[in-house]
C-alpha positions as CSV (number, residue, x, y, z in Angstrom):
1,M,0.0,0.0,0.0
2,K,1.0,3.6,-0.4
3,I,1.3,5.0,3.1
4,L,1.8,8.5,4.5
5,A,3.8,8.4,7.8
6,A,3.1,11.3,10.2
7,M,6.5,12.0,11.7
8,S,6.5,14.3,14.7
9,G,10.3,14.2,15.3
10,G,9.9,11.7,18.2
11,V,11.1,8.2,18.6
12,D,7.7,6.5,18.2
13,S,6.7,8.0,14.9
14,A,10.2,7.3,13.5
15,V,10.0,3.6,14.4
16,A,6.4,3.4,13.1
17,A,7.5,4.7,9.7
18,A,10.4,2.3,9.6
19,R,8.2,-0.7,10.4
20,A,5.8,0.4,7.7
21,V,8.7,0.2,5.2
22,D,9.8,-3.2,6.6
23,A,6.2,-4.4,6.0
24,G,6.6,-3.7,2.3
25,H,4.6,-0.5,2.0
26,E,5.5,2.5,-0.1
27,V,6.1,5.1,2.6
28,V,6.4,8.9,2.4
29,G,7.2,10.9,5.6
30,V,5.5,14.1,6.5
31,H,6.0,16.5,9.4
32,L,3.2,18.9,10.3
33,A,4.1,22.5,10.9
34,L,1.5,23.6,13.4
35,S,2.9,27.0,14.2
36,R,3.8,30.0,12.0
37,M,6.5,30.9,14.5
38,P,7.8,27.6,15.9
39,G,10.4,27.5,18.6
40,T,13.9,26.6,17.6
41,L,14.6,24.3,20.5
42,R,12.6,22.2,22.9
43,T,13.1,22.6,26.7
44,G,13.4,19.0,27.9
45,A,10.1,17.3,27.5
46,R,8.1,20.5,27.0
47,G,6.5,21.5,23.7
48,C,6.6,19.8,20.4
49,C,6.4,20.7,16.7
50,T,9.5,22.9,16.9
51,I,12.2,23.4,14.2
52,E,14.3,20.9,16.1
53,D,11.5,18.3,15.9
54,S,11.2,18.9,12.1
55,M,15.0,18.3,11.7
56,D,14.9,15.2,13.8
57,A,12.1,13.8,11.6
58,Q,14.1,14.7,8.5
59,R,17.2,12.8,9.8
60,A,15.0,9.7,10.6
61,A,13.4,9.8,7.2
62,N,16.9,10.0,5.6
63,I,18.1,6.9,7.5
64,I,14.9,5.0,6.6
65,G,15.3,6.1,3.0
66,I,11.9,7.6,2.3
67,P,10.8,10.9,0.8
68,Y,10.1,13.6,3.4
69,Y,8.0,16.7,3.4
70,V,6.8,19.4,5.7
71,W,3.2,20.4,5.4
72,D,1.9,23.7,6.8
73,F,-1.2,23.1,8.8
74,S,-0.7,26.1,11.1
75,E,-3.9,27.9,10.1
76,R,-6.0,24.8,10.5
77,F,-4.4,24.1,13.8
78,K,-5.0,27.6,15.1
79,L,-8.7,27.5,14.1
80,D,-9.5,24.0,15.1
81,V,-7.3,23.5,18.2
82,V,-6.0,26.8,19.6
83,D,-9.1,28.9,19.0
84,D,-11.3,26.0,20.2
85,F,-9.2,25.8,23.4
86,I,-9.7,29.4,24.1
87,A,-13.5,29.3,23.4
88,E,-14.0,26.3,25.6
89,Y,-12.2,27.9,28.6
90,T,-14.1,31.1,28.0
91,A,-17.3,29.1,28.2
92,G,-16.3,27.6,31.5
93,R,-15.4,24.2,30.1
94,T,-12.2,22.2,30.4
95,P,-11.0,21.3,26.9
96,N,-8.6,18.6,25.8
97,P,-6.5,20.0,22.9
98,C,-4.8,16.7,22.2
99,M,-8.2,15.1,21.5
100,R,-9.1,18.0,19.2
101,C,-5.7,17.7,17.4
102,N,-6.2,14.0,16.7
103,E,-9.8,14.5,15.7
104,R,-9.5,17.6,13.4
105,I,-5.8,17.7,12.3
106,K,-4.1,14.2,12.3
107,F,-7.2,12.1,11.4
108,A,-9.3,14.6,9.6
109,A,-7.3,17.3,7.8
110,L,-4.1,15.1,7.3
111,L,-6.0,11.9,6.3
112,E,-8.3,13.9,4.0
113,K,-5.3,15.3,2.2
114,A,-3.5,12.0,2.1
115,L,-6.5,10.3,0.5
116,D,-6.8,13.1,-2.0
117,L,-3.2,12.5,-3.0
118,G,-3.7,8.8,-3.6
119,F,-2.4,7.4,-0.3
120,D,-4.2,4.4,1.2
121,A,-3.6,5.1,4.8
122,V,-1.8,7.2,7.4
123,V,0.6,5.6,9.9
124,T,1.4,7.2,13.3
125,G,3.4,6.2,16.3
126,H,0.4,5.9,18.7
127,Y,0.3,2.9,21.0
128,A,-3.0,1.3,20.0
129,N,-4.3,-1.7,18.0
130,I,-6.7,-2.1,15.2
131,Q,-8.4,-5.5,15.0
132,A,-11.1,-7.0,12.8
133,D,-14.2,-8.8,14.2
134,A,-15.5,-12.0,12.7
135,A,-17.2,-10.1,9.9
136,G,-14.1,-8.1,9.1
137,N,-15.3,-4.8,10.7
138,R,-12.3,-2.8,12.0
139,E,-12.2,-2.0,15.8
140,L,-9.9,0.1,17.9
141,H,-8.3,-1.6,20.9
142,R,-5.9,-0.9,23.6
143,A,-2.2,-1.4,23.1
144,A,-0.3,-4.4,24.4
145,D,1.5,-2.2,26.9
146,W,-1.2,-0.6,29.0
147,A,1.2,1.7,30.6
148,K,1.8,3.4,27.2
149,D,-1.6,2.8,25.8
150,Q,-2.9,5.8,23.8
151,S,-6.2,4.5,22.7
152,Y,-7.9,7.2,24.9
153,V,-6.7,10.0,22.7
154,L,-7.8,8.0,19.6
155,G,-11.3,7.6,20.8
156,V,-12.5,10.3,18.5
157,L,-11.7,8.2,15.4
158,T,-14.6,7.3,13.2
159,T,-15.3,4.1,11.3
160,E,-14.1,5.7,8.0
161,Q,-10.9,7.0,9.7
162,L,-10.1,3.6,11.2
163,A,-10.3,2.1,7.7
164,H,-7.3,4.2,6.7
165,S,-5.2,4.2,9.9
166,M,-2.2,2.1,10.9
167,F,-0.5,1.8,14.3
168,P,2.6,-0.4,14.0
169,L,3.6,0.0,17.7
170,G,0.3,-1.3,19.1
171,S,1.6,-4.8,19.8
172,T,5.0,-3.7,21.1
173,P,5.5,-5.0,24.7
174,S,7.1,-1.8,26.0
175,K,8.5,1.7,25.2
176,A,11.9,0.4,26.1
177,E,11.8,-2.0,23.2
178,V,10.9,0.8,20.8
179,R,13.8,2.9,22.1
180,A,16.2,-0.1,21.7
181,E,15.0,-0.6,18.1
182,A,15.5,3.1,17.3
183,A,19.0,2.9,18.6
184,A,19.7,-0.2,16.5
185,R,18.4,1.6,13.5
186,G,20.7,4.5,14.2
187,F,18.0,7.1,14.9
188,S,19.3,10.1,16.9
189,V,15.9,10.4,18.6
190,A,16.3,7.0,20.4
191,N,16.6,8.6,23.8
192,K,14.7,11.8,23.1
193,P,12.3,12.7,25.9
194,D,8.6,12.3,25.3
195,S,6.7,15.5,24.8
196,H,4.4,16.6,27.7
197,D,2.2,19.6,28.4
198,I,0.1,21.5,25.9
199,C,2.2,21.9,22.8
200,F,1.2,25.5,22.1
201,I,1.9,26.5,25.8
202,P,5.3,25.0,26.2
203,D,6.1,26.8,29.4
204,G,3.1,25.2,31.1
205,D,1.6,28.5,32.3
206,T,-2.0,28.0,31.0
207,R,-3.4,30.7,33.3
208,G,-1.0,33.4,32.0
209,W,-1.4,32.3,28.4
210,L,-5.2,32.6,28.7
211,A,-5.0,35.9,30.5
212,E,-3.0,37.4,27.6
213,R,-5.6,36.3,25.0
214,V,-9.0,36.6,26.7
215,G,-8.2,39.1,29.4
216,A,-9.1,38.7,33.1
217,E,-12.1,40.2,34.9
218,K,-12.4,40.2,38.6
219,G,-15.3,38.3,40.0
220,I,-16.6,36.5,43.1
221,I,-16.3,33.0,44.5
222,R,-19.3,31.4,46.1
223,D,-19.9,28.2,48.0
224,R,-22.6,25.7,47.1
225,A,-25.2,27.5,49.2
226,G,-24.6,30.7,47.1
227,D,-22.7,32.6,49.8
228,I,-19.7,34.7,48.8
229,V,-16.5,33.3,50.2
230,G,-13.8,35.0,48.1
231,S,-12.8,36.7,44.9
232,H,-10.9,35.9,41.8
233,E,-8.9,37.7,39.0
234,G,-10.5,35.8,36.1
235,A,-12.8,32.8,36.1
236,Q,-11.3,31.3,33.0
237,A,-8.1,30.5,34.9
238,F,-9.9,28.0,37.1
239,T,-10.6,24.3,36.5
240,V,-12.9,21.9,38.2
241,G,-11.0,20.1,41.0
242,Q,-8.5,22.9,41.5
243,R,-7.5,23.5,45.2
244,K,-4.5,25.8,45.0
245,G,-4.7,29.4,44.1
246,L,-8.1,30.1,45.5
247,N,-8.5,33.5,47.2
248,L,-10.9,32.6,49.9
249,G,-11.6,35.1,52.6
250,V,-14.2,33.0,54.5
251,P,-13.1,29.7,55.9
252,S,-15.3,26.6,55.5
253,P,-17.4,25.8,58.5
254,D,-15.6,22.5,59.2
255,G,-12.1,24.0,58.5
256,R,-11.4,21.6,55.6
257,P,-10.0,22.8,52.2
258,R,-12.4,23.6,49.4
259,F,-12.1,22.8,45.7
260,V,-13.4,24.3,42.5
261,L,-16.7,22.6,41.7
262,E,-18.0,24.8,38.8
263,V,-17.0,27.7,36.7
264,K,-19.8,30.1,35.5
265,P,-18.6,32.3,32.7
266,A,-22.0,34.0,32.2
267,T,-21.8,35.5,35.7
268,N,-18.0,35.4,36.0
269,E,-18.4,33.3,39.2
270,V,-16.5,30.3,40.6
271,V,-18.3,27.8,42.8
272,V,-16.3,25.9,45.5
273,G,-17.1,23.2,47.9
274,P,-15.8,20.1,49.8
275,K,-13.8,17.4,48.1
276,E,-16.6,14.9,48.3
277,A,-18.7,17.1,46.1
278,L,-16.3,16.4,43.3
279,D,-17.7,12.8,43.2
280,I,-19.8,12.6,40.1
281,A,-22.7,10.1,39.8
282,E,-23.5,10.8,36.1
283,I,-22.1,12.4,33.1
284,A,-23.7,13.0,29.7
285,G,-23.0,14.5,26.3
286,T,-24.7,15.0,23.0
287,R,-21.5,15.2,21.0
288,F,-20.6,11.5,20.7
289,T,-19.1,9.3,18.0
290,W,-18.4,5.5,17.6
291,A,-15.0,4.1,16.7
292,G,-16.4,1.3,14.5
293,L,-19.8,-0.3,14.7
294,D,-22.2,1.4,17.1
295,P,-23.7,-0.5,20.1
296,V,-26.7,-1.8,18.2
297,A,-24.7,-2.9,15.1
298,S,-22.1,-4.4,17.5
299,G,-24.8,-6.6,19.1
300,L,-24.3,-5.0,22.6
301,I,-28.0,-3.9,22.7
302,A,-31.1,-4.6,20.8
303,G,-32.3,-1.0,20.5
304,P,-30.9,2.5,21.0
305,G,-32.4,3.0,24.4
306,D,-31.1,-0.2,26.0
307,P,-28.4,0.1,28.7
308,F,-25.1,-1.7,28.4
309,D,-22.1,-2.4,30.6
310,C,-18.9,-0.7,29.8
311,H,-15.8,1.0,31.3
312,V,-15.3,4.8,31.0
313,Q,-12.1,6.7,31.0
314,I,-12.2,10.4,31.5
315,R,-8.4,11.3,31.3
316,A,-5.6,9.9,29.2
317,H,-3.9,8.2,32.2
318,S,-6.8,7.6,34.6
319,E,-8.1,4.3,35.5
320,P,-11.2,3.1,33.6
321,V,-14.4,3.0,35.8
322,A,-17.1,0.3,35.4
323,S,-20.2,2.1,34.2
324,V,-23.6,1.6,32.6
325,A,-24.3,3.5,29.4
326,R,-27.5,4.4,27.7
327,L,-28.6,6.6,24.8
328,V,-31.4,8.9,25.9
329,A,-33.6,11.0,23.6
330,T,-33.9,14.6,24.7
331,G,-35.8,17.6,23.3
332,S,-32.6,18.8,21.6
333,G,-31.3,15.4,20.3
334,T,-29.8,12.3,21.9
335,E,-27.5,12.1,24.9
336,L,-25.0,9.5,25.8
337,V,-25.6,9.1,29.5
338,L,-22.9,7.3,31.6
339,R,-23.4,6.3,35.2
340,P,-20.4,4.8,37.0
341,T,-20.7,2.1,39.6
342,T,-18.4,4.1,41.8
343,P,-18.3,7.9,41.3
344,F,-16.0,9.6,38.9
345,D,-13.6,12.1,40.5
346,G,-13.5,15.8,39.5
347,V,-15.1,15.6,36.1
348,A,-15.8,18.8,34.2
349,P,-17.8,19.8,31.2
350,G,-15.6,19.9,28.1
351,Q,-13.6,16.8,29.1
352,T,-13.8,13.7,26.9
353,A,-15.3,10.4,28.2
354,V,-14.0,7.4,26.2
355,V,-16.2,4.2,26.4
356,Y,-14.5,0.8,26.4
357,V,-16.0,-2.7,26.2
358,G,-13.2,-5.0,27.2
359,T,-10.1,-3.7,25.3
360,R,-12.2,-2.2,22.6
361,V,-12.8,1.5,22.3
362,L,-16.5,1.7,21.5
363,G,-16.6,5.5,21.2
364,Q,-16.4,8.8,23.0
365,C,-18.4,11.9,24.0
366,T,-17.6,15.4,25.0
367,I,-19.1,15.9,28.4
368,D,-21.9,18.5,28.5
369,R,-23.2,18.1,32.0
370,T,-22.3,16.3,35.2
371,V,-24.4,15.3,38.3
372,S,-22.7,15.4,41.7
373,A,-23.1,12.4,44.0
374,V,-23.4,14.8,46.9
375,P,-26.7,16.8,46.8
376,V,-26.4,20.6,47.1
377,P,-27.3,21.7,50.7
378,A,-30.8,23.1,51.1
């Protein structure tokens, strides 16, 4: 097959591209330029998509012996990821830019362009597996090494995108094996640190970055009963579950610390309360997709409204929680409602809930609403 290898400049994508060549495919490497003004150098594991990363990808492609190009996706990235990130925070939600990047850049814009140019598939260095059921339908599954499993951030993939995706590292027992293979192949990135943090905020100062772009307006902090307990310098800087950085002038009645429970951008207010109020008994979202066959077509349920058992993961590295899922018709559409057997911890609207059945990624939804396990005091 004719394969386009997305090469970030890291060790995983370099080894994935090399394995695609070893498998007999015709491979072309491409690095995505996601910033019009990329940084020249990384700082340890912070940031990605820098000029240094592009050069690292070029060197790996030269060793593999494949053509290499840099594609400018900076405008699309700004609109679909950066601007979306700002809009979500402004609306009081907690966005996941890595999910948006996979959804709208790597497996939408990139794959769309690859198919237009005659490529059969896109290969990446993600740790996940694609398997076929008895009828040949493609499914997304967890990687062999659960410690490095990245199926969560791929939960946004659709059936069509799975049909044109390849993840050569999915069955690799460990990241150490990938690094050893990279070293044996002569890749200079064999020991390069993994990238962490939000790539377009490489210094990690999300609050300062947001303040520069959306401004900061002073407001009040209330407790769950509605009483004023403090003030803030800008509601968009707070996230659900946050404990530090709260400017509370009124201590809690029991003397225990309080946490951010809700951000209300319409009134520029932040709501705080006890840690146990972060326990969430239900989450739901109308923006959901299926990674392969939907629950009815998969045989999990007989009809759209039937409940089914699953596990739900709400962060890239959190433990999956046993849950019951149900599709519920509402006045504005259909909600995917997820009720955990033990409460979720500190979930916020805007986050992504990925639904698993066994090792299979069934689908995902962007969380629109949450229901606390602890009732609001009367």
